C-alpha positions in Angstrom: 0.0 -0.1 -0.2 2.8 2.1 0.5 4.3 2.0 -2.9 0.8 4.0 -3.7 0.9 6.8 -1.2 0.4 10.2 -2.6 3.5 11.6 -1.4 6.5 10.1 -3.7 9.2 10.6 -0.4 7.1 7.7 1.6 6.8 5.5 -1.3 10.6 5.8 -1.9 11.4 5.4 1.9 9.0 2.2 1.7 10.7 0.5 -1.5 14.1 1.1 0.4 13.1 -0.7 3.4 11.4 -3.5 1.8 14.6 -4.2 -0.7 16.5 -4.5 2.8 14.1 -7.0 4.1 14.1 -8.8 0.9 18.4 -8.9 1.1 18.1 -10.6 4.5 17.9 -14.5 4.9 14.9 -16.4 7.1 12.1 -14.7 8.3 11.9 -11.7 6.1 12.0 -13.6 3.5 8.9 -15.7 4.5 7.1 -12.9 5.1 7.9 -10.9 2.0 6.7 -14.4 0.5 3.0 -14.4 1.7 2.4 -11.2 1.1 1.5 -9.5 -2.3 5.2 -7.5 -2.3 6.3 -9.1 -5.9 2.8 -8.0 -7.9 2.6 -4.4 -5.7 6.5 -3.9 -6.8 5.4 -4.9 -11.1 2.3 -2.5 -10.7 4.8 0.6 -9.9 6.4 0.4 -13.1 2.8 1.0 -14.8 3.8 4.2 -13.9 7.5 4.3 -14.4 9.1 7.9 -16.0 12.4 7.4 -17.2 14.9 7.6 -14.1 12.2 7.6 -11.8 13.3 6.4 -8.3 10.1 4.6 -7.2 10.6 2.4 -10.5 14.6 2.0 -9.7 13.5 1.0 -6.0 11.0 -1.6 -7.3 13.2 -3.1 -9.8 15.8 -3.6 -7.1 13.1 -4.9 -4.6 12.0 -7.7 -7.0 15.8 -8.2 -7.4 16.5 -8.4 -3.9 13.9 -10.9 -3.6 14.4 -12.9 -6.5 17.9 -13.2 -5.7 18.1 -14.2 -2.3 18.2 -18.2 -2.2 15.7 -18.3 0.7 13.4 -17.2 -2.1 14.2 -19.7 -4.5 14.3 -22.2 -1.7 10.8 -21.9 -0.8 9.8 -21.7 -4.6 8.3 -18.0 -4.3 7.7 -17.4 -7.8 9.6 -19.7 -9.8 6.9 -22.7 -11.1 7.7 -22.6 -15.0 4.5 -21.0 -16.0 5.2 -17.9 -13.1 8.5 -17.8 -13.9 7.4 -17.4 -17.7 5.5 -14.7 -17.2 7.2 -12.7 -14.3 10.7 -12.8 -16.7 8.3 -11.8 -20.1 6.8 -8.8 -18.0 9.8 -8.3 -16.9 12.0 -7.4 -20.6 9.1 -5.3 -21.2 9.3 -3.3 -18.9 12.7 -3.2 -19.3 12.3 -2.6 -23.4 10.7 0.8 -22.5 14.0 2.3 -20.9 15.9 4.7 -22.8 18.9 3.3 -24.8 20.3 6.2 -26.6 21.0 9.1 -23.7 21.0 6.6 -20.9 21.6 8.0 -17.5 23.4 6.3 -14.7 19.7 5.2 -13.1 18.6 3.9 -16.2 21.6 1.4 -16.3 21.1 0.6 -12.9 17.4 0.0 -13.9 18.5 -2.6 -16.4 21.3 -4.0 -14.3 18.9 -5.4 -11.6 16.1 -5.9 -14.1 17.9 -7.7 -16.5 19.8 -10.1 -13.9 16.8 -10.9 -11.9 15.9 -12.4 -15.3 18.9 -14.6 -15.4 18.4 -15.2 -12.1 15.1 -16.2 -12.9 16.5 -18.4 -15.8 19.4 -19.9 -14.0 16.6 -20.6 -10.9 14.4 -22.8 -13.5 17.0 -25.1 -14.2 17.8 -23.5 -17.4 14.7 -24.6 -18.5 14.0 -24.7 -22.4 10.3 -22.9 -22.3 11.5 -20.1 -20.3 14.6 -19.6 -22.7 12.6 -20.0 -25.7 9.7 -17.9 -25.0 12.1 -15.0 -23.6 14.2 -15.5 -26.8 10.5 -15.3 -28.8 10.0 -12.3 -26.7 12.6 -10.7 -28.5 15.0 -10.3 -25.7 17.7 -11.4 -27.7 17.5 -8.7 -30.2 16.9 -5.9 -27.2 20.6 -7.2 -25.5 22.1 -6.2 -29.0 20.7 -2.5 -28.9 22.4 -2.0 -24.9 25.8 -3.0 -26.6 26.6 0.6 -27.2 26.1 1.0 -23.3 27.1 -1.7 -21.8 30.6 -0.6 -23.3 30.7 1.7 -20.6 29.7 -0.4 -17.5 31.0 -3.6 -16.6 27.9 -4.3 -14.8 25.8 -4.1 -17.4 27.8 -6.1 -19.9 28.5 -9.0 -16.8 24.7 -9.1 -17.0 24.1 -8.9 -20.6 26.9 -11.6 -21.7 25.3 -13.9 -18.3 22.1 -13.5 -19.8 23.1 -14.4 -23.5 24.6 -17.2 -22.5 21.8 -18.5 -20.1 19.2 -18.1 -23.1 21.7 -20.6 -25.5 22.4 -23.0 -22.1 21.6 -26.7 -24.1 18.7 -24.9 -26.1 19.1 -25.5 -30.1 16.3 -23.3 -30.9 17.8 -20.6 -29.2 21.3 -21.3 -30.9 19.6 -21.2 -33.7 18.2 -18.2 -33.6 21.0 -16.2 -32.1 23.1 -17.5 -34.6 20.3 -16.1 -37.4 22.0 -13.4 -39.8 19.2 -11.0 -39.2 19.8 -11.3 -35.6 23.5 -10.3 -35.9 24.9 -11.6 -32.8 28.9 -11.2 -32.6 30.5 -13.9 -33.3 32.7 -12.6 -29.7 31.8 -11.3 -26.3 
């Protein structure tokens, strides 16, 4: 509910506090997993504006929850069907982030979001349904559009390469997509 408080200052403080909780093990993870925290964080993207502190913090909250091993062990949002939906939803949100004239806040948002998708693919044990679904969503082409700014951010370059390799791992369909001449995926990373 604090996500949508009329004052942005309150929204920001709530998101920061939730992200700190999500990064902690055990009880905090259990509390957040029983609430609609991920759903509310995703709703925060509906009003995302470039460089919005609220959107960045919401993405970092989702990142903290998805990358927390306690959440993974509890199976929060990691069954195959919900993982596909969450990963595709995040990919759609990320695609709204400008590439040309991107700000440090845009890069921070992209790094957190791409890392979340990478973790979803990894936690699914590289489920080919998730890999193929993301490739069909246009994630590979989108990763290519980020190359110019990734050359200036090692964190972004790391998550781009990690996600690209995770999508292709033991998936001949995605590997074939990557080698199509129309995709123009680099031979060397």
